C-alpha positions as CSV (number, residue, x, y, z in Angstrom):
1,X,143.2,-115.6,-20.9
2,X,143.0,-112.5,-18.9
3,X,139.8,-111.4,-20.8
4,X,138.2,-114.8,-20.1
5,X,139.1,-114.6,-16.4
6,X,137.8,-111.1,-16.1
7,X,134.5,-112.1,-17.8
8,X,134.1,-115.1,-15.5
9,X,134.7,-112.9,-12.4
10,X,132.2,-110.4,-13.7
11,X,129.6,-113.1,-14.3
12,X,130.0,-114.4,-10.7
13,X,129.7,-110.9,-9.3
14,X,126.6,-110.1,-11.3
15,X,125.0,-113.4,-10.3
16,X,125.6,-112.7,-6.6
17,X,124.3,-109.2,-7.0
18,X,121.1,-110.4,-8.7
19,X,120.6,-113.0,-6.0
20,X,121.1,-110.4,-3.3
21,X,118.8,-108.0,-5.2
22,X,116.0,-110.6,-5.5
23,X,116.2,-111.4,-1.8
24,X,116.0,-107.6,-1.1
25,X,113.0,-107.3,-3.4
26,X,111.3,-110.3,-1.9
27,X,112.0,-108.9,1.6
28,X,110.6,-105.5,0.6
29,X,107.4,-107.1,-0.7
30,X,107.0,-109.1,2.5
31,X,107.5,-105.9,4.6
32,X,104.9,-104.0,2.5
33,X,102.4,-106.9,2.9
34,X,103.1,-107.1,6.6
35,X,102.7,-103.3,7.1
36,X,99.6,-103.3,5.0
37,X,98.1,-106.1,7.1
38,X,99.1,-104.3,10.3
39,X,97.6,-101.1,9.0
40,X,94.4,-102.8,8.0
41,X,94.1,-104.4,11.4
42,X,94.9,-101.1,13.1
43,X,92.3,-99.3,10.9
44,X,89.7,-101.9,11.7
45,X,90.5,-101.7,15.4
46,X,90.5,-97.9,15.3
47,X,87.2,-97.9,13.4
48,X,85.6,-100.2,15.9
49,X,87.0,-98.0,18.8
50,X,85.7,-94.8,17.1
51,X,82.3,-96.3,16.5
52,X,82.2,-97.2,20.2
53,X,83.4,-93.8,21.2
54,X,80.9,-92.1,18.9
55,X,78.1,-94.3,20.2
56,X,79.1,-93.4,23.8
57,X,79.4,-89.8,22.9
58,X,76.0,-89.7,21.2
59,X,74.5,-91.4,24.2
60,X,76.2,-89.0,26.5
61,X,75.2,-86.0,24.4
62,X,71.6,-87.2,24.3
63,X,71.7,-87.4,28.1
64,X,73.4,-84.0,28.5
65,X,71.8,-82.0,25.7
66,X,68.2,-83.3,25.8
67,X,66.3,-80.3,27.1
68,X,64.2,-80.7,30.2
69,X,60.6,-79.7,29.7
70,X,60.3,-76.1,30.8
71,X,57.0,-75.2,32.5
72,X,55.6,-71.7,31.8
73,X,56.3,-69.3,34.6
74,X,54.6,-66.1,33.5
75,X,52.3,-64.8,30.8
76,X,52.5,-64.6,27.0
77,X,50.5,-62.0,25.2
78,X,49.5,-61.8,21.5
79,X,48.1,-58.5,20.2
80,X,46.2,-58.5,16.9
81,X,46.6,-54.8,16.2
82,X,43.7,-53.0,14.5
83,X,45.3,-51.7,11.3
84,X,42.2,-51.6,9.2
85,X,42.4,-53.7,6.0
86,X,45.8,-55.1,6.8
87,X,47.6,-57.2,9.3
88,X,50.0,-56.8,12.3
89,X,50.6,-58.9,15.4
90,X,52.9,-58.2,18.3
91,X,53.9,-61.2,20.6
92,X,55.3,-60.4,24.0
93,X,57.0,-63.1,26.0
94,X,57.1,-63.4,29.8
95,X,60.6,-61.8,29.9
96,X,59.5,-59.0,27.6
97,X,61.1,-60.3,24.4
98,X,59.0,-59.5,21.3
99,X,58.1,-60.8,17.9
100,X,56.4,-58.4,15.4
101,X,54.7,-60.0,12.5
102,X,53.9,-57.4,9.8
103,X,52.9,-53.7,10.4
104,X,49.9,-52.9,8.3
105,X,49.7,-50.5,5.4
106,X,51.7,-47.2,5.0
107,X,48.9,-45.1,6.4
108,X,48.9,-47.2,9.6
109,X,52.6,-47.0,10.2
110,X,52.4,-44.3,12.9
111,X,49.5,-46.2,14.6
112,X,51.6,-49.3,14.8
113,X,54.6,-47.4,16.2
114,X,52.4,-45.6,18.8
115,X,50.7,-48.9,19.8
116,X,54.1,-50.6,20.4
117,X,55.4,-47.7,22.4
118,X,52.2,-47.8,24.6
119,X,53.1,-51.4,25.4
120,X,56.5,-50.2,26.7
121,X,58.4,-51.8,23.8
122,X,61.8,-50.4,22.9
123,X,63.2,-53.4,21.0
124,X,61.8,-55.8,18.4
125,X,63.8,-59.0,19.0
126,X,62.4,-60.7,15.9
127,X,60.8,-58.8,13.0
128,X,58.9,-60.9,10.4
129,X,57.5,-59.5,7.1
130,X,55.3,-62.4,6.0
131,X,55.4,-61.3,2.3
132,X,55.9,-58.1,0.4
133,X,52.3,-57.0,0.0
134,X,51.8,-53.4,1.1
135,X,49.0,-54.1,3.6
136,X,51.5,-56.3,5.5
137,X,54.9,-54.6,5.2
138,X,53.8,-51.0,4.6
139,X,54.6,-49.9,8.2
140,X,57.8,-52.0,8.7
141,X,60.1,-49.2,7.6
142,X,58.7,-46.9,10.4
143,X,59.1,-49.7,12.9
144,X,62.7,-50.3,11.9
145,X,63.4,-46.5,12.1
146,X,61.9,-46.1,15.6
147,X,63.0,-49.3,17.4
148,X,66.0,-51.4,18.1
149,X,65.8,-54.4,15.9
150,X,67.2,-57.9,16.5
151,X,66.8,-60.4,13.7
152,X,64.7,-59.9,10.5
153,X,63.0,-62.7,8.6
154,X,61.4,-62.3,5.1
155,X,60.6,-65.0,2.5
156,X,62.6,-65.2,-0.7
157,X,60.2,-63.2,-2.8
158,X,60.1,-59.5,-3.8
159,X,57.8,-56.9,-5.1
160,X,58.6,-54.1,-7.4
161,X,56.9,-51.4,-5.3
162,X,57.9,-48.2,-3.6
163,X,56.6,-49.7,-0.3
164,X,58.8,-52.7,-0.4
165,X,61.8,-50.6,-1.5
166,X,61.2,-48.3,1.6
167,X,61.5,-51.4,3.8
168,X,64.7,-52.5,2.2
169,X,66.2,-49.0,2.5
170,X,65.3,-48.9,6.2
171,X,67.0,-52.2,6.7
172,X,70.1,-51.0,4.8
173,X,70.3,-47.7,6.8
174,X,70.6,-49.6,10.0
175,X,73.1,-52.1,8.6
176,X,70.8,-55.0,9.3
177,X,70.5,-58.3,7.4
178,X,67.6,-60.3,6.2
179,X,67.4,-64.0,7.1
180,X,65.3,-66.1,4.7
181,X,61.9,-67.1,6.1
182,X,61.1,-70.7,5.1
183,X,59.7,-73.9,6.5
184,X,61.9,-75.9,8.9
185,X,63.3,-73.1,11.0
186,X,63.0,-72.9,14.8
187,X,63.4,-69.4,16.0
188,X,65.6,-68.6,19.0
189,X,63.3,-66.6,21.3
190,X,62.0,-67.2,24.8
191,X,63.4,-70.4,26.4
192,X,60.0,-71.8,27.3
193,X,58.3,-70.9,24.0
194,X,58.6,-73.0,20.9
195,X,58.4,-70.9,17.7
196,X,58.5,-72.8,14.4
197,X,58.3,-71.6,10.9
198,X,56.2,-74.0,8.9
199,X,55.8,-72.2,5.6
200,X,56.6,-71.4,2.9
201,X,57.3,-75.0,2.1
202,X,58.0,-74.6,-1.6
203,X,58.5,-71.8,-4.1
204,X,55.7,-69.9,-5.7
205,X,55.4,-66.8,-8.0
206,X,52.3,-65.7,-6.1
207,X,53.5,-63.6,-3.1
208,X,50.5,-64.7,-1.0
209,X,51.5,-68.4,-1.4
210,X,55.0,-67.5,-0.2
211,X,53.7,-66.1,3.1
212,X,55.8,-67.0,6.1
213,X,53.7,-69.0,8.6
214,X,54.6,-69.4,12.3
215,X,53.4,-71.9,14.8
216,X,53.9,-70.9,18.4
217,X,53.6,-73.2,21.5
218,X,53.5,-72.0,25.1
219,X,52.8,-74.7,27.6
220,X,49.5,-76.3,26.6
221,X,48.4,-73.4,24.4
222,X,49.3,-72.7,20.8
223,X,48.9,-70.0,18.1
224,X,49.1,-70.1,14.3
225,X,50.0,-67.0,12.3
226,X,49.2,-67.5,8.6
227,X,49.9,-64.2,6.8
228,X,48.1,-64.4,3.4
229,X,48.8,-68.1,2.8
230,X,46.3,-69.6,0.4
231,X,45.2,-73.0,-0.9
232,X,48.5,-74.3,-2.3
233,X,50.5,-73.3,0.8
234,X,47.8,-74.8,3.1
235,X,48.0,-78.1,1.2
236,X,51.8,-78.1,1.4
237,X,51.7,-77.5,5.1
238,X,49.3,-80.4,5.6
239,X,51.5,-82.7,3.4
240,X,54.6,-81.6,5.3
241,X,53.2,-83.2,8.5
242,X,54.0,-80.0,10.4
243,X,52.2,-79.5,13.7
244,X,49.2,-77.4,12.7
245,X,46.9,-77.9,15.7
246,X,46.4,-74.6,17.4
247,X,44.1,-73.1,19.9
248,X,44.1,-69.7,18.1
249,X,44.1,-69.4,14.4
250,X,44.8,-66.1,12.6
251,X,42.5,-66.6,9.6
252,X,44.5,-66.4,6.4
253,X,44.2,-63.6,3.9
254,X,41.8,-61.6,5.9
255,X,39.0,-64.2,5.5
256,X,39.2,-64.5,1.8
257,X,37.7,-67.7,0.4
258,X,41.0,-68.5,-1.2
259,X,42.3,-69.4,2.3
260,X,41.1,-71.3,5.4
261,X,40.0,-74.3,3.4
262,X,38.0,-77.0,5.1
263,X,40.9,-79.4,5.1
264,X,43.2,-76.8,6.7
265,X,40.6,-75.9,9.3
266,X,40.2,-79.6,10.1
267,X,44.0,-79.9,10.6
268,X,44.3,-76.8,12.8
269,X,41.2,-77.5,15.0
270,X,41.1,-74.1,16.6
271,X,38.9,-73.0,19.4
272,X,39.4,-69.3,18.5
273,X,39.8,-67.5,15.2
274,X,41.0,-63.9,14.6
275,X,40.2,-62.1,11.4
276,X,42.3,-59.0,10.7
277,X,40.1,-57.0,8.4
278,X,39.0,-53.4,7.8
279,X,35.4,-52.2,8.1
280,X,33.4,-52.1,4.8
281,X,36.5,-53.1,2.8
282,X,36.2,-53.3,-1.0
283,X,37.2,-56.9,-1.1
284,X,34.2,-58.3,0.8
285,X,36.4,-59.8,3.5
286,X,35.7,-61.9,5.4
287,X,33.6,-64.0,3.0
288,X,30.4,-65.7,4.0
289,X,32.0,-69.1,3.0
290,X,34.8,-68.7,5.5
291,X,32.5,-67.4,8.2
292,X,30.3,-70.4,7.7
293,X,33.2,-72.9,7.9
294,X,34.2,-71.3,11.2
295,X,30.6,-71.1,12.6
296,X,29.9,-74.7,11.6
297,X,32.7,-75.8,13.8
298,X,31.6,-73.6,16.7
299,X,34.8,-71.6,16.6
300,X,34.7,-68.3,18.6
301,X,35.5,-65.6,16.1
302,X,37.1,-62.2,16.8
303,X,37.5,-59.4,14.2
304,X,39.4,-56.2,14.2
305,X,36.6,-54.4,12.3
306,X,34.1,-55.3,15.1
307,X,36.3,-55.6,18.2
308,X,39.2,-53.3,17.5
309,X,42.6,-54.3,19.0
310,X,42.3,-57.9,20.2
311,X,44.6,-59.3,22.9
312,X,45.1,-62.9,23.9
313,X,46.8,-63.5,27.2
314,X,47.9,-67.0,28.3
315,X,49.7,-68.5,31.2
316,X,50.3,-71.7,29.2
317,X,47.0,-73.2,30.2
318,X,44.2,-70.6,30.4
319,X,43.4,-68.2,27.6
320,X,42.1,-64.7,28.3
321,X,40.7,-62.6,25.5
322,X,40.2,-58.8,25.7
323,X,39.6,-56.1,23.1
324,X,39.0,-52.4,22.8
325,X,35.4,-52.4,21.6
326,X,32.2,-53.8,22.9
327,X,32.2,-57.4,24.3
328,X,30.8,-59.8,21.7
329,X,29.7,-62.1,24.6
330,X,28.3,-59.8,27.3
331,X,27.5,-56.7,25.2
332,X,29.2,-54.2,27.5
333,X,30.9,-51.1,26.4
334,X,34.7,-50.5,26.6
335,X,37.3,-53.2,26.9
336,X,36.3,-56.7,27.8
337,X,37.7,-60.0,29.0
338,X,36.7,-63.6,28.4
339,X,38.7,-66.3,30.1
340,X,38.6,-70.0,29.3
341,X,40.8,-73.0,28.7
342,X,41.1,-74.6,25.3
343,X,39.5,-77.8,26.7
344,X,36.5,-75.9,28.0
345,X,36.1,-74.1,24.7
346,X,36.3,-77.5,22.9
347,X,33.5,-78.8,25.2
348,X,31.4,-75.7,24.5
349,X,32.0,-76.2,20.8
350,X,30.9,-79.8,21.0
351,X,27.8,-78.8,22.9
352,X,27.0,-76.1,20.4
353,X,27.3,-78.5,17.6
354,X,25.0,-81.0,19.3
355,X,22.5,-78.5,20.4
356,X,22.4,-75.5,18.0
357,X,21.4,-72.2,19.7
358,X,18.4,-70.7,17.9
359,X,16.6,-67.5,18.7
360,X,13.3,-66.6,17.1
361,X,13.7,-62.9,17.7
362,X,15.9,-60.2,19.4
363,X,13.5,-60.1,22.4
364,X,14.6,-63.7,23.2
365,X,18.3,-62.7,22.8
366,X,17.9,-59.8,25.1
367,X,15.9,-61.8,27.7
368,X,18.9,-64.1,28.2
369,X,21.4,-61.3,28.2
370,X,23.1,-62.3,24.9
371,X,22.6,-59.0,23.0
372,X,24.3,-58.0,20.8
373,X,25.2,-61.1,18.8
374,X,28.2,-61.0,16.5
375,X,29.0,-63.3,13.6
376,X,30.5,-66.5,15.0
377,X,28.5,-66.2,18.3
378,X,26.1,-69.1,19.1
379,X,22.6,-68.1,17.9
380,X,23.7,-65.4,15.5
381,X,21.4,-65.3,12.4
382,X,21.3,-63.0,9.5
383,X,17.5,-62.7,10.1
384,X,18.3,-61.0,13.4
385,X,20.8,-58.8,11.7
386,X,18.6,-56.2,10.1
387,X,21.3,-54.0,8.6
388,X,23.6,-56.9,7.7
389,X,26.6,-55.4,9.4
390,X,27.6,-58.6,11.3
391,X,26.0,-57.5,14.5
392,X,22.5,-58.7,15.4
393,X,20.1,-57.3,18.0
394,X,22.4,-54.3,18.8
């Protein structure tokens, strides 16, 4: 009897416990569902609020960070230094900040250093080695040794040469670092100057095709520095939809016919062209094909082998050109200056294309005060250039 009674009591107790447990389980499930629903609603509300805040923040940031257009308030100078069969350009901003692009061959290193010092330069804010060829980076180690250096850019390509090794050693000695030069970079320089790197776009085994290319805009004027970029790089730049239009084009690869293709020239639409080339060089630079393309478009051509150091000065609207040898326009000795606006040069170019200037002989050239004529000048003709040196009626 006692056993049966105990069993009955136990059964009742277990039943009550199970009922209580089930109620607790059901209650717990309901709480979880309620919390989940509340959390879902809270997350949805928070997401909506965050989206609104982000939208407002974006709008506010756009209003706050959108830079106002800065009008040029000084002069920018671009020097195409005569380094013979090589290339080197120094850009000096209105506040005195500098960009040095290349430094010629090894034998021109001291010339580049002396030239920079004569300009009163003590620091190179941005140093760019366009590619590791000796005629472009040969003098960079001397520049690094003699000046304070800010940031260094070089493309991701190397050369197994003593010249390139010397540059790397000079960088290492000063504890400097190299930033990779590639398309898509905007360089931090003068506040009112836009400096964009538009090549190399892809990767190439050819060092020329890996050349770093810079497009610089100052006010209404613009410059394009091309290194030794050739056909493939030019095509990539065109396809990239980068802003190529420039008033002044540094002709690629010293005027080789592997560069400055017609398509690229049509995209750039320059009023001026500068060819960095050495006199009587063994490569035949600049080629007749490139000179013809430039001449056919009425582009005013300047060359280091004919005009020495070439300096472009702009206030953001007008462009002034001077150089250390005889004036290719007026034919006077010493340094010379030619001032014009890109729009006026464009009008002159259009007029030249519509009405080609033709001289029958040098007597006519001298009679109108145009002697001597250089390649690229209106009216220049190889028939008037007896010694075929690029200067007619000298």
